[in-house]
A tleap script that builds the chain and sets N, CA, C and O, in Angstrom:
source leaprc.protein.ff14SB
mol = sequence {
  NMET ALA THR THR ASN THR VAL ASN ILE HIE
  GLU ALA LYS THR HIE LEU SER ARG LEU LEU
  GLU ARG VAL ALA ALA GLY ASP GLU ILE ILE
  ILE ALA LYS ALA GLY THR SER ILE ALA LYS
  LEU THR SER VAL HIE ALA LYS ARG LYS ALA
  LEU PRO TYR GLY LEU LEU LYS GLY LYS LEU
  LYS ILE LYS GLU GLY PHE ASP ASP PRO LEU
  PRO ASP ASP PHE ILE ALA GLY PHE GLU GLY
  CARG
}
set mol.1.N position { -100.148 53.904 -24.812 }
set mol.1.CA position { -100.451 52.557 -25.239 }
set mol.1.C position { -99.555 52.186 -26.418 }
set mol.1.O position { -99.422 52.961 -27.365 }
set mol.2.N position { -98.945 51.013 -26.364 }
set mol.2.CA position { -98.039 50.572 -27.411 }
set mol.2.C position { -98.819 50.154 -28.648 }
set mol.2.O position { -99.902 49.575 -28.562 }
set mol.3.N position { -98.234 50.466 -29.801 }
set mol.3.CA position { -98.840 50.055 -31.055 }
set mol.3.C position { -97.789 49.342 -31.892 }
set mol.3.O position { -96.588 49.503 -31.676 }
set mol.4.N position { -98.258 48.556 -32.848 }
set mol.4.CA position { -97.370 47.891 -33.788 }
set mol.4.C position { -97.693 48.401 -35.173 }
set mol.4.O position { -98.846 48.370 -35.601 }
set mol.5.N position { -96.679 48.870 -35.871 }
set mol.5.CA position { -96.844 49.361 -37.231 }
set mol.5.C position { -95.859 48.654 -38.134 }
set mol.5.O position { -94.804 48.211 -37.681 }
set mol.6.N position { -96.192 48.543 -39.403 }
set mol.6.CA position { -95.310 47.932 -40.390 }
set mol.6.C position { -94.819 49.008 -41.341 }
set mol.6.O position { -95.603 49.818 -41.836 }
set mol.7.N position { -93.512 49.012 -41.596 }
set mol.7.CA position { -92.910 49.944 -42.547 }
set mol.7.C position { -92.051 49.144 -43.515 }
set mol.7.O position { -91.582 48.054 -43.189 }
set mol.8.N position { -91.845 49.703 -44.726 }
set mol.8.CA position { -90.972 49.022 -45.673 }
set mol.8.C position { -89.517 49.397 -45.396 }
set mol.8.O position { -89.244 50.324 -44.634 }
set mol.9.N position { -88.602 48.684 -46.009 }
set mol.9.CA position { -87.175 48.886 -45.750 }
set mol.9.C position { -86.754 50.318 -46.066 }
set mol.9.O position { -86.011 50.929 -45.298 }
set mol.10.N position { -87.223 50.858 -47.189 }
set mol.10.CA position { -86.850 52.220 -47.566 }
set mol.10.C position { -87.266 53.222 -46.482 }
set mol.10.O position { -86.474 54.077 -46.085 }
set mol.11.N position { -88.495 53.113 -46.013 }
set mol.11.CA position { -88.973 54.017 -44.963 }
set mol.11.C position { -88.161 53.835 -43.684 }
set mol.11.O position { -87.849 54.814 -43.006 }
set mol.12.N position { -87.812 52.582 -43.345 }
set mol.12.CA position { -87.031 52.319 -42.139 }
set mol.12.C position { -85.655 52.975 -42.235 }
set mol.12.O position { -85.179 53.560 -41.262 }
set mol.13.N position { -85.014 52.882 -43.396 }
set mol.13.CA position { -83.699 53.500 -43.573 }
set mol.13.C position { -83.802 55.027 -43.547 }
set mol.13.O position { -82.951 55.702 -42.966 }
set mol.14.N position { -84.829 55.555 -44.167 }
set mol.14.CA position { -84.992 57.006 -44.261 }
set mol.14.C position { -85.348 57.640 -42.920 }
set mol.14.O position { -84.902 58.746 -42.617 }
set mol.15.N position { -86.152 56.942 -42.115 }
set mol.15.CA position { -86.678 57.516 -40.881 }
set mol.15.C position { -86.259 56.727 -39.637 }
set mol.15.O position { -87.020 56.647 -38.673 }
set mol.16.N position { -85.062 56.147 -39.651 }
set mol.16.CA position { -84.639 55.297 -38.537 }
set mol.16.C position { -84.689 56.033 -37.196 }
set mol.16.O position { -85.181 55.479 -36.212 }
set mol.17.N position { -84.196 57.254 -37.142 }
set mol.17.CA position { -84.202 57.989 -35.867 }
set mol.17.C position { -85.619 58.170 -35.333 }
set mol.17.O position { -85.861 57.996 -34.138 }
set mol.18.N position { -86.541 58.515 -36.203 }
set mol.18.CA position { -87.944 58.700 -35.791 }
set mol.18.C position { -88.542 57.375 -35.313 }
set mol.18.O position { -89.269 57.335 -34.320 }
set mol.19.N position { -88.229 56.298 -36.027 }
set mol.19.CA position { -88.749 54.990 -35.630 }
set mol.19.C position { -88.180 54.563 -34.276 }
set mol.19.O position { -88.894 53.990 -33.454 }
set mol.20.N position { -86.908 54.840 -34.048 }
set mol.20.CA position { -86.302 54.482 -32.759 }
set mol.20.C position { -86.914 55.276 -31.615 }
set mol.20.O position { -87.054 54.751 -30.510 }
set mol.21.N position { -87.279 56.517 -31.855 }
set mol.21.CA position { -87.972 57.300 -30.825 }
set mol.21.C position { -89.308 56.655 -30.479 }
set mol.21.O position { -89.683 56.592 -29.308 }
set mol.22.N position { -90.022 56.177 -31.486 }
set mol.22.CA position { -91.299 55.509 -31.234 }
set mol.22.C position { -91.098 54.211 -30.458 }
set mol.22.O position { -91.879 53.887 -29.563 }
set mol.23.N position { -90.035 53.463 -30.810 }
set mol.23.CA position { -89.733 52.220 -30.093 }
set mol.23.C position { -89.413 52.528 -28.639 }
set mol.23.O position { -89.865 51.820 -27.740 }
set mol.24.N position { -88.638 53.576 -28.404 }
set mol.24.CA position { -88.299 53.964 -27.033 }
set mol.24.C position { -89.545 54.342 -26.241 }
set mol.24.O position { -89.572 54.210 -25.017 }
set mol.25.N position { -90.580 54.814 -26.940 }
set mol.25.CA position { -91.832 55.187 -26.287 }
set mol.25.C position { -92.753 53.986 -26.078 }
set mol.25.O position { -93.827 54.125 -25.493 }
set mol.26.N position { -92.334 52.788 -26.561 }
set mol.26.CA position { -93.125 51.588 -26.310 }
set mol.26.C position { -93.732 50.925 -27.527 }
set mol.26.O position { -94.329 49.855 -27.415 }
set mol.27.N position { -93.588 51.546 -28.697 }
set mol.27.CA position { -94.145 50.940 -29.911 }
set mol.27.C position { -93.249 49.815 -30.418 }
set mol.27.O position { -92.064 49.757 -30.091 }
set mol.28.N position { -93.825 48.929 -31.215 }
set mol.28.CA position { -93.077 47.919 -31.957 }
set mol.28.C position { -93.191 48.273 -33.426 }
set mol.28.O position { -94.259 48.673 -33.892 }
set mol.29.N position { -92.100 48.129 -34.156 }
set mol.29.CA position { -92.094 48.429 -35.576 }
set mol.29.C position { -91.690 47.162 -36.327 }
set mol.29.O position { -90.642 46.578 -36.052 }
set mol.30.N position { -92.520 46.744 -37.270 }
set mol.30.CA position { -92.214 45.611 -38.131 }
set mol.30.C position { -91.641 46.169 -39.428 }
set mol.30.O position { -92.224 47.074 -40.025 }
set mol.31.N position { -90.503 45.635 -39.867 }
set mol.31.CA position { -89.902 46.048 -41.126 }
set mol.31.C position { -90.185 44.955 -42.148 }
set mol.31.O position { -89.932 43.775 -41.907 }
set mol.32.N position { -90.715 45.374 -43.291 }
set mol.32.CA position { -91.120 44.414 -44.322 }
set mol.32.C position { -90.395 44.674 -45.632 }
set mol.32.O position { -90.012 45.801 -45.946 }
set mol.33.N position { -90.218 43.597 -46.385 }
set mol.33.CA position { -89.655 43.683 -47.732 }
set mol.33.C position { -90.677 43.063 -48.675 }
set mol.33.O position { -91.038 41.894 -48.536 }
set mol.34.N position { -91.132 43.850 -49.622 }
set mol.34.CA position { -92.146 43.406 -50.582 }
set mol.34.C position { -93.376 42.848 -49.873 }
set mol.34.O position { -93.971 41.866 -50.317 }
set mol.35.N position { -93.750 43.494 -48.756 }
set mol.35.CA position { -94.943 43.088 -48.031 }
set mol.35.C position { -94.766 41.918 -47.078 }
set mol.35.O position { -95.716 41.519 -46.405 }
set mol.36.N position { -93.546 41.355 -47.011 }
set mol.36.CA position { -93.282 40.228 -46.124 }
set mol.36.C position { -92.469 40.708 -44.927 }
set mol.36.O position { -91.399 41.290 -45.101 }
set mol.37.N position { -92.961 40.473 -43.726 }
set mol.37.CA position { -92.264 40.888 -42.509 }
set mol.37.C position { -90.927 40.167 -42.400 }
set mol.37.O position { -90.851 38.948 -42.552 }
set mol.38.N position { -89.857 40.950 -42.129 }
set mol.38.CA position { -88.535 40.332 -42.012 }
set mol.38.C position { -87.825 40.677 -40.709 }
set mol.38.O position { -86.868 39.998 -40.337 }
set mol.39.N position { -88.270 41.717 -40.009 }
set mol.39.CA position { -87.604 42.102 -38.766 }
set mol.39.C position { -88.577 42.876 -37.892 }
set mol.39.O position { -89.579 43.412 -38.365 }
set mol.40.N position { -88.250 42.919 -36.585 }
set mol.40.CA position { -89.081 43.663 -35.643 }
set mol.40.C position { -88.174 44.517 -34.767 }
set mol.40.O position { -87.220 44.015 -34.172 }
set mol.41.N position { -88.475 45.808 -34.691 }
set mol.41.CA position { -87.776 46.713 -33.781 }
set mol.41.C position { -88.562 46.785 -32.489 }
set mol.41.O position { -89.738 47.151 -32.490 }
set mol.42.N position { -87.913 46.434 -31.376 }
set mol.42.CA position { -88.536 46.554 -30.064 }
set mol.42.C position { -87.512 47.116 -29.103 }
set mol.42.O position { -86.311 47.042 -29.364 }
set mol.43.N position { -87.953 47.659 -28.031 }
set mol.43.CA position { -87.065 48.210 -27.024 }
set mol.43.C position { -86.350 47.087 -26.271 }
set mol.43.O position { -86.949 46.057 -25.960 }
set mol.44.N position { -85.073 47.297 -25.987 }
set mol.44.CA position { -84.346 46.321 -25.174 }
set mol.44.C position { -84.787 46.405 -23.722 }
set mol.44.O position { -84.472 45.522 -22.924 }
set mol.45.N position { -85.507 47.454 -23.378 }
set mol.45.CA position { -85.979 47.642 -22.008 }
set mol.45.C position { -87.456 47.321 -21.863 }
set mol.45.O position { -88.064 47.625 -20.836 }
set mol.46.N position { -88.033 46.709 -22.882 }
set mol.46.CA position { -89.462 46.386 -22.827 }
set mol.46.C position { -89.732 45.404 -21.693 }
set mol.46.O position { -88.992 44.441 -21.494 }
set mol.47.N position { -90.786 45.662 -20.971 }
set mol.47.CA position { -91.158 44.771 -19.872 }
set mol.47.C position { -91.990 43.628 -20.426 }
set mol.47.O position { -92.916 43.835 -21.210 }
set mol.48.N position { -91.648 42.428 -20.008 }
set mol.48.CA position { -92.412 41.262 -20.418 }
set mol.48.C position { -93.502 41.022 -19.392 }
set mol.48.O position { -93.335 41.283 -18.200 }
set mol.49.N position { -94.603 40.527 -19.879 }
set mol.49.CA position { -95.691 40.198 -18.970 }
set mol.49.C position { -95.284 39.006 -18.118 }
set mol.49.O position { -94.757 38.016 -18.627 }
set mol.50.N position { -95.530 39.108 -16.831 }
set mol.50.CA position { -95.243 38.001 -15.932 }
set mol.50.C position { -96.254 36.883 -16.166 }
set mol.50.O position { -97.445 37.130 -16.355 }
set mol.51.N position { -95.760 35.664 -16.149 }
set mol.51.CA position { -96.667 34.524 -16.291 }
set mol.51.C position { -97.429 34.342 -14.990 }
set mol.51.O position { -96.866 34.533 -13.912 }
set mol.52.N position { -98.678 33.981 -15.073 }
set mol.52.CA position { -99.457 33.790 -13.851 }
set mol.52.C position { -98.955 32.580 -13.062 }
set mol.52.O position { -98.585 31.559 -13.642 }
set mol.53.N position { -98.948 32.704 -11.749 }
set mol.53.CA position { -98.552 31.594 -10.898 }
set mol.53.C position { -99.519 30.429 -11.098 }
set mol.53.O position { -100.725 30.621 -11.258 }
set mol.54.N position { -98.970 29.237 -11.086 }
set mol.54.CA position { -99.802 28.050 -11.222 }
set mol.54.C position { -100.148 27.704 -12.654 }
set mol.54.O position { -100.994 26.841 -12.886 }
set mol.55.N position { -99.517 28.354 -13.622 }
set mol.55.CA position { -99.833 28.138 -15.028 }
set mol.55.C position { -99.677 26.664 -15.433 }
set mol.55.O position { -100.469 26.152 -16.225 }
set mol.56.N position { -98.668 25.992 -14.897 }
set mol.56.CA position { -98.411 24.597 -15.267 }
set mol.56.C position { -98.819 23.613 -14.172 }
set mol.56.O position { -98.407 22.454 -14.197 }
set mol.57.N position { -99.609 24.058 -13.231 }
set mol.57.CA position { -100.019 23.183 -12.139 }
set mol.57.C position { -100.713 21.930 -12.687 }
set mol.57.O position { -101.647 22.005 -13.486 }
set mol.58.N position { -100.222 20.791 -12.228 }
set mol.58.CA position { -100.789 19.528 -12.649 }
set mol.58.C position { -100.289 19.031 -13.998 }
set mol.58.O position { -100.694 17.957 -14.443 }
set mol.59.N position { -99.420 19.789 -14.655 }
set mol.59.CA position { -98.922 19.402 -15.976 }
set mol.59.C position { -97.490 18.885 -15.931 }
set mol.59.O position { -97.036 18.246 -16.881 }
set mol.60.N position { -96.773 19.149 -14.844 }
set mol.60.CA position { -95.392 18.704 -14.713 }
set mol.60.C position { -95.291 17.650 -13.625 }
set mol.60.O position { -95.936 17.747 -12.581 }
set mol.61.N position { -94.476 16.646 -13.886 }
set mol.61.CA position { -94.228 15.601 -12.893 }
set mol.61.C position { -92.727 15.536 -12.640 }
set mol.61.O position { -91.943 15.402 -13.580 }
set mol.62.N position { -92.332 15.628 -11.396 }
set mol.62.CA position { -90.923 15.518 -11.026 }
set mol.62.C position { -90.738 14.192 -10.314 }
set mol.62.O position { -91.410 13.903 -9.324 }
set mol.63.N position { -89.808 13.380 -10.838 }
set mol.63.CA position { -89.583 12.053 -10.285 }
set mol.63.C position { -89.080 12.137 -8.852 }
set mol.63.O position { -88.370 13.071 -8.478 }
set mol.64.N position { -89.455 11.165 -8.078 }
set mol.64.CA position { -88.948 11.027 -6.708 }
set mol.64.C position { -87.433 10.929 -6.770 }
set mol.64.O position { -86.900 10.173 -7.582 }
set mol.65.N position { -86.741 11.665 -5.945 }
set mol.65.CA position { -85.285 11.629 -5.896 }
set mol.65.C position { -84.608 12.546 -6.904 }
set mol.65.O position { -83.390 12.487 -7.073 }
set mol.66.N position { -85.388 13.399 -7.579 }
set mol.66.CA position { -84.839 14.301 -8.591 }
set mol.66.C position { -83.670 15.125 -8.052 }
set mol.66.O position { -82.670 15.314 -8.745 }
set mol.67.N position { -83.792 15.607 -6.834 }
set mol.67.CA position { -82.756 16.477 -6.280 }
set mol.67.C position { -81.798 15.757 -5.333 }
set mol.67.O position { -81.101 16.400 -4.549 }
set mol.68.N position { -81.761 14.431 -5.403 }
set mol.68.CA position { -80.790 13.667 -4.600 }
set mol.68.C position { -79.378 13.941 -5.114 }
set mol.68.O position { -79.207 14.263 -6.290 }
set mol.69.N position { -78.362 13.818 -4.254 }
set mol.69.CA position { -76.979 14.017 -4.711 }
set mol.69.C position { -76.626 13.028 -5.827 }
set mol.69.O position { -77.114 11.898 -5.845 }
set mol.70.N position { -75.783 13.462 -6.743 }
set mol.70.CA position { -75.348 12.607 -7.842 }
set mol.70.C position { -74.325 11.587 -7.334 }
set mol.70.O position { -73.592 11.873 -6.387 }
set mol.71.N position { -74.266 10.407 -7.949 }
set mol.71.CA position { -73.284 9.403 -7.549 }
set mol.71.C position { -71.855 9.908 -7.792 }
set mol.71.O position { -71.606 10.679 -8.719 }
set mol.72.N position { -70.924 9.460 -6.944 }
set mol.72.CA position { -69.526 9.906 -7.047 }
set mol.72.C position { -68.921 9.600 -8.408 }
set mol.72.O position { -68.193 10.426 -8.958 }
set mol.73.N position { -69.210 8.419 -8.966 }
set mol.73.CA position { -68.625 8.065 -10.266 }
set mol.73.C position { -69.157 8.965 -11.378 }
set mol.73.O position { -68.436 9.239 -12.337 }
set mol.74.N position { -70.373 9.419 -11.272 }
set mol.74.CA position { -70.951 10.326 -12.251 }
set mol.74.C position { -70.243 11.672 -12.199 }
set mol.74.O position { -69.884 12.222 -13.240 }
set mol.75.N position { -70.041 12.201 -11.016 }
set mol.75.CA position { -69.332 13.465 -10.829 }
set mol.75.C position { -67.899 13.333 -11.306 }
set mol.75.O position { -67.372 14.244 -11.945 }
set mol.76.N position { -67.255 12.197 -11.000 }
set mol.76.CA position { -65.873 11.967 -11.402 }
set mol.76.C position { -65.738 12.048 -12.928 }
set mol.76.O position { -64.734 12.555 -13.428 }
set mol.77.N position { -66.729 11.559 -13.667 }
set mol.77.CA position { -66.692 11.625 -15.114 }
set mol.77.C position { -66.680 13.061 -15.629 }
set mol.77.O position { -66.000 13.360 -16.611 }
set mol.78.N position { -67.420 13.946 -14.978 }
set mol.78.CA position { -67.436 15.346 -15.376 }
set mol.78.C position { -66.133 16.050 -15.016 }
set mol.78.O position { -65.703 16.977 -15.701 }
set mol.79.N position { -65.516 15.598 -13.938 }
set mol.79.CA position { -64.272 16.222 -13.472 }
set mol.79.C position { -63.037 15.600 -14.118 }
set mol.79.O position { -61.915 16.023 -13.842 }
set mol.80.N position { -63.234 14.610 -14.966 }
set mol.80.CA position { -62.100 13.990 -15.665 }
set mol.80.C position { -61.280 13.060 -14.804 }
set mol.80.O position { -60.107 12.829 -15.099 }
set mol.81.N position { -61.867 12.513 -13.735 }
set mol.81.CA position { -61.123 11.584 -12.864 }
set mol.81.C position { -61.373 10.171 -13.295 }
set mol.81.O position { -60.840 9.239 -12.693 }
savepdb mol mol.pdb
quit
């Protein structure tokens, strides 16, 4: 189970290898200066929770014709013609 711990800058510098091992195991480490959080160590391979399907159902409106082809003059402007 992943945990989040806070360490001060001195401890982070002194024990960086140990902290990185914990991050690789799934923990998050908050680095603080004078008690104020300034950085977070997390794994670059951490899995993000998938959003549930239908989360925005009924909250988004797509205008009729949204995916219609763009007018030629509009495209020409992007192509520099």
